[in-house]
C-alpha positions in Angstrom: 112.4 -44.6 -92.4 112.4 -47.4 -94.8 109.2 -49.3 -96.0 110.4 -52.9 -95.8 107.8 -54.9 -97.7 107.4 -53.7 -101.4 107.1 -57.2 -103.5 104.2 -59.6 -103.5 106.3 -62.6 -102.3 104.1 -65.1 -100.2 106.6 -65.2 -97.5 109.1 -62.6 -96.8 112.0 -62.6 -94.4 114.0 -59.2 -94.3 117.6 -59.3 -92.9 117.4 -57.3 -89.8 120.2 -56.9 -86.9 119.5 -58.8 -84.0 116.1 -60.1 -84.8 114.1 -62.4 -87.0 111.0 -61.4 -88.8 108.5 -63.2 -91.2 105.6 -61.8 -93.0 102.8 -63.8 -94.9 101.0 -61.0 -96.8 97.9 -63.2 -97.9 97.9 -66.1 -95.2 94.2 -66.0 -95.5 92.4 -65.1 -98.4 90.0 -62.0 -98.4 86.7 -64.2 -98.2 88.4 -66.0 -95.1 89.7 -62.8 -93.4 86.3 -61.0 -93.9 84.5 -63.8 -92.2 87.1 -64.0 -89.3 87.0 -60.2 -88.9 83.1 -60.1 -88.6 83.0 -63.1 -86.3 85.7 -61.6 -83.9 84.1 -58.0 -84.1 80.7 -59.6 -82.6 82.0 -62.3 -80.4 84.9 -61.0 -78.7 84.3 -59.4 -75.0 86.2 -56.1 -76.0 87.3 -53.9 -73.0 88.8 -50.4 -72.6 91.2 -50.4 -69.6 92.5 -47.4 -68.0 96.5 -46.7 -68.7 98.8 -44.5 -66.6 101.4 -42.7 -68.6 103.9 -40.2 -66.7 101.5 -40.1 -63.5 98.3 -39.4 -65.7 95.7 -42.0 -66.3 93.8 -42.1 -69.6 91.4 -44.5 -71.3 93.5 -46.9 -73.2 93.6 -45.7 -77.0 92.2 -49.0 -78.2 89.8 -52.1 -77.2 91.5 -55.3 -75.9 90.6 -58.9 -75.0 92.9 -61.6 -73.6 92.0 -65.1 -74.1 94.4 -68.2 -73.1 94.4 -72.0 -73.0 96.4 -72.1 -69.6 94.2 -69.1 -67.8 97.5 -67.2 -66.6 96.8 -63.4 -66.3 99.2 -61.1 -68.3 100.3 -57.6 -67.1 101.7 -54.7 -69.2 102.0 -51.1 -68.8 100.4 -51.4 -65.3 97.4 -53.3 -66.6 96.7 -56.9 -65.4 94.5 -58.7 -67.6 92.7 -62.2 -66.5 92.0 -64.3 -69.6 88.9 -65.5 -71.1 89.0 -69.0 -72.6 90.2 -69.7 -76.0 87.1 -69.8 -78.2 86.5 -72.1 -81.2 87.2 -69.4 -83.6 90.6 -68.3 -82.0 91.5 -72.0 -81.8 90.9 -72.0 -85.5 93.2 -69.4 -86.1 96.0 -70.7 -83.9 96.0 -74.1 -85.8 96.4 -72.4 -89.0 99.3 -70.3 -87.6 100.8 -73.6 -86.4 101.2 -74.9 -89.9 104.1 -72.3 -90.3 105.1 -71.9 -86.6 105.2 -74.6 -84.1 106.0 -72.3 -81.1 103.9 -73.4 -78.2 101.5 -70.2 -78.0 99.1 -70.2 -74.8 97.5 -67.0 -75.2 96.3 -64.3 -77.6 95.8 -60.6 -76.8 93.7 -59.0 -79.3 93.4 -55.1 -80.0 90.6 -53.5 -82.0 91.6 -50.2 -83.5 88.5 -48.2 -84.1 90.0 -45.8 -86.2 93.2 -43.8 -87.2 93.1 -42.2 -83.6 93.4 -45.5 -81.7 97.0 -46.6 -81.5 99.8 -48.5 -79.6 102.9 -46.7 -78.4 106.5 -47.6 -78.8 107.2 -50.9 -76.8 108.7 -54.4 -76.8 106.9 -57.4 -75.8 109.4 -58.2 -73.3 107.5 -58.8 -70.1 108.9 -61.5 -67.5 105.9 -63.6 -68.3 106.9 -64.1 -72.0 110.5 -65.3 -71.0 113.7 -64.7 -73.2 113.4 -64.1 -76.6 109.6 -65.1 -77.0 108.0 -65.7 -80.4 105.0 -63.3 -81.2 102.6 -63.9 -84.1 100.5 -61.3 -85.2 97.4 -61.3 -87.3 95.9 -58.4 -88.9 92.5 -58.2 -90.1 90.6 -55.1 -91.4 92.0 -51.6 -92.4 95.6 -51.7 -93.3 97.9 -49.9 -90.7 101.6 -49.3 -90.8 103.6 -51.2 -88.5 106.7 -49.2 -87.2 109.9 -50.9 -86.2 113.1 -49.2 -84.6 116.3 -50.7 -83.3 117.1 -49.5 -79.6 120.8 -49.1 -80.4 121.1 -48.5 -84.1 119.5 -45.3 -84.8 119.4 -45.9 -88.7 117.4 -49.0 -88.4 113.9 -47.6 -88.5 111.3 -49.3 -90.7 107.6 -49.8 -91.6 105.4 -52.6 -92.9 101.9 -52.1 -94.3 100.2 -54.9 -92.6 97.4 -56.5 -95.1 94.0 -57.6 -94.2 94.5 -61.5 -93.7 98.4 -61.4 -93.1 100.5 -62.7 -90.7 103.7 -61.4 -89.0 105.9 -63.7 -87.0 108.5 -61.9 -84.5 111.2 -64.1 -83.2 114.9 -64.4 -82.1 116.1 -61.3 -80.2 113.5 -59.0 -81.7 112.1 -58.3 -78.4 115.3 -57.6 -76.6 116.6 -55.1 -79.4 113.5 -53.8 -81.3 110.6 -51.6 -80.3 107.5 -51.4 -82.3 104.2 -49.4 -82.5 101.0 -48.8 -84.4 101.2 -44.8 -84.7 98.0 -42.5 -84.6 97.0 -41.1 -88.0 95.0 -38.1 -88.9 93.6 -40.0 -92.0 90.2 -41.5 -92.2 90.8 -45.2 -91.5 88.0 -47.9 -90.8 88.4 -50.3 -87.9 91.4 -53.0 -87.5 91.5 -56.0 -85.3 94.8 -57.4 -84.4 95.4 -60.9 -82.6 99.2 -61.3 -81.2 99.6 -64.7 -80.1 102.2 -65.4 -77.3 103.2 -67.9 -74.8 102.6 -66.8 -71.3 104.4 -68.3 -68.2 103.1 -68.6 -64.6 
């Protein structure tokens, strides 16, 4: 397992097979990120859906909320979410992202990790509603968590990035076809984190 990001470059683009990754560590200042976190934490209608894994149903190990411009639902892991409207603060975040990525994002899936026990298992964002080779823009606010990556075919290609408060990670190219990612559980005492993943959902 290699930790990819080690320097403090404002924009970092590693060389990965079959995928494109861009990481902006300080896309928002600490003051801006603090305000975004506080506002989202209080304004977003968080929910906890049941999820079925290997025939057993559990509460999903994080809180979620889906918001969109086009009101198209999104399904993953047996869960279908009907979106709330894009709020002013979500539109504000999206417009900032579009200064570096002009992709036509329509929706944002928010995840709240309340502590180290909350997680998101290995997966690719490859649902049919996202189309072929989607671009995913991921915003991190709050406590730092490691973002793990592994190639589906090249076993030695396993990496992790510590996602900073106020950072932006963009996955593109064939990333969702050839790679999986996760936010793993941790036994450490970790403060809450809010993650926003912007995507284009098609009917």
